[in-house]
C-alpha positions in Angstrom: -43.4 -6.6 -11.5 -43.1 -10.0 -11.9 -39.4 -11.6 -12.6 -39.7 -14.8 -14.7 -37.5 -17.4 -15.4 -38.7 -18.0 -18.9 -37.2 -14.5 -20.1 -34.0 -13.3 -19.0 -34.2 -9.9 -19.7 -36.5 -9.1 -16.6 -35.4 -11.7 -14.4 -32.6 -10.6 -11.7 -29.6 -9.3 -13.5 -26.4 -11.4 -12.7 -23.5 -8.7 -12.5 -20.0 -10.1 -13.7 -17.7 -7.4 -12.7 -16.1 -8.4 -9.2 -16.9 -4.7 -8.0 -20.4 -5.0 -9.0 -20.4 -9.1 -7.4 -19.1 -7.1 -3.9 -21.7 -4.4 -4.1 -24.4 -6.5 -4.7 -23.4 -8.9 -2.0 -22.9 -5.8 0.8 -26.1 -4.3 -0.4 -28.0 -7.8 0.8 -26.4 -7.0 3.9 -27.5 -3.4 4.3 -30.9 -1.9 4.4 -31.2 -0.6 1.4 -34.9 0.5 1.3 -34.5 3.0 4.0 -32.5 6.3 3.6 -29.7 5.4 6.3 -29.4 1.7 4.1 -28.7 3.9 1.1 -26.9 6.4 2.0 -24.8 3.8 3.0 -24.5 2.0 -0.3 -24.3 5.7 -1.9 -20.9 5.9 0.7 -19.6 2.3 -0.5 -17.2 2.5 -3.7 -16.1 -0.9 -5.3 -13.7 -1.2 -8.3 -11.2 -3.5 -10.0 -7.6 -2.8 -9.2 -6.7 0.7 -7.8 -7.8 4.1 -9.8 -6.0 7.0 -10.0 -7.0 8.7 -7.2 -6.0 5.8 -4.4 -3.3 4.7 -6.1 -1.1 7.7 -4.4 -2.4 7.2 -1.1 -1.3 5.1 2.0 -3.1 1.3 2.3 -3.8 -0.1 5.5 -3.8 -4.2 6.5 -7.6 -4.9 8.2 -5.9 -7.8 10.5 -9.2 -8.9 11.4 -9.8 -9.6 7.0 -6.9 -11.7 6.9 -7.4 -15.1 5.5 -4.3 -16.6 7.6 -6.4 -15.4 10.9 -10.3 -15.9 10.0 -10.2 -18.8 8.4 -9.2 -22.9 8.8 -6.6 -24.1 7.1 -8.3 -27.3 5.7 -11.3 -24.2 4.3 -11.5 -24.1 0.5 -11.2 -20.6 -0.6 -11.7 -18.7 -4.2 -10.9 -15.1 -5.6 -13.3 -13.2 -6.7 -11.7 -12.1 -9.9 -11.5 -15.9 -11.0 -14.8 -16.8 -9.7 -16.3 -13.9 -12.3 -13.8 -14.8 -15.3 -15.4 -18.5 -14.6 -18.8 -16.3 -14.8 -18.0 -14.6 -18.4 -16.2 -11.5 -17.1 -13.9 -10.5 -19.9 -11.3 -8.0 -18.7 -9.2 -9.8 -15.9 -6.4 -9.9 -18.5 -6.7 -6.1 -18.7 -6.9 -5.2 -15.3 -4.0 -7.5 -14.0 -1.7 -5.7 -17.1 -3.0 -2.2 -15.7 -1.8 -3.3 -11.8 1.4 -4.4 -12.9 2.2 -1.2 -14.8 0.8 0.5 -11.5 3.2 -1.4 -9.2 5.9 -0.6 -10.9 5.1 3.0 -11.0 4.5 2.7 -7.3 7.8 1.0 -6.5 9.6 3.5 -8.6 7.8 6.7 -6.2 8.6 4.7 -2.9 12.1 4.4 -3.5 12.0 8.0 -4.6 10.0 8.9 -1.0 12.7 6.8 0.9 15.4 8.0 -0.7 14.4 11.6 -0.1 13.5 10.9 3.5 16.9 9.5 4.2 18.8 12.5 2.6 16.6 14.5 4.6 17.6 12.8 7.7 20.9 13.2 6.8 20.7 16.6 7.0 19.4 17.2 10.0 21.8 15.6 11.2 24.9 17.7 9.5 23.4 20.8 10.1 24.8 22.8 12.6 22.5 25.7 14.4 23.7 29.1 16.2 22.8 29.6 19.7 20.3 32.2 18.8 18.7 30.5 16.5 18.5 27.8 18.6 16.6 30.0 21.4 14.2 31.1 18.7 13.4 27.6 17.9 12.9 26.2 21.4 10.7 28.9 21.9 8.6 28.5 19.2 8.3 24.4 20.5 10.5 23.0 17.8 13.0 21.7 20.4 
């Protein structure tokens, strides 16, 4: 079916959410009409912010994707969220508020985790193990 500029409901649809823009950009880089490409796109997940199952996971830094390493300092950049807001996306303030709440909870969780780890290390230093228990632990591989 032909797409026309005269009726935008027929034409290419321009998503405004940052996750949808990113998804569409990646789709342009993948052979999405083949089964292999379609399976790859099905595995791709894009979100605004960090949703529930992933907010408890450890996040990694990909050095090859860092702006300071990949771009020259004089290059101009923009953030996808700001671009989406200019393009008509209305939920940037909501996502910012939810992300601020998540960061507060994450900070409290991290402090609690570090305190528990420190307490465990202190307990391991102060514990006294008898000679026969030590033999059993060494036999099991816990030296």
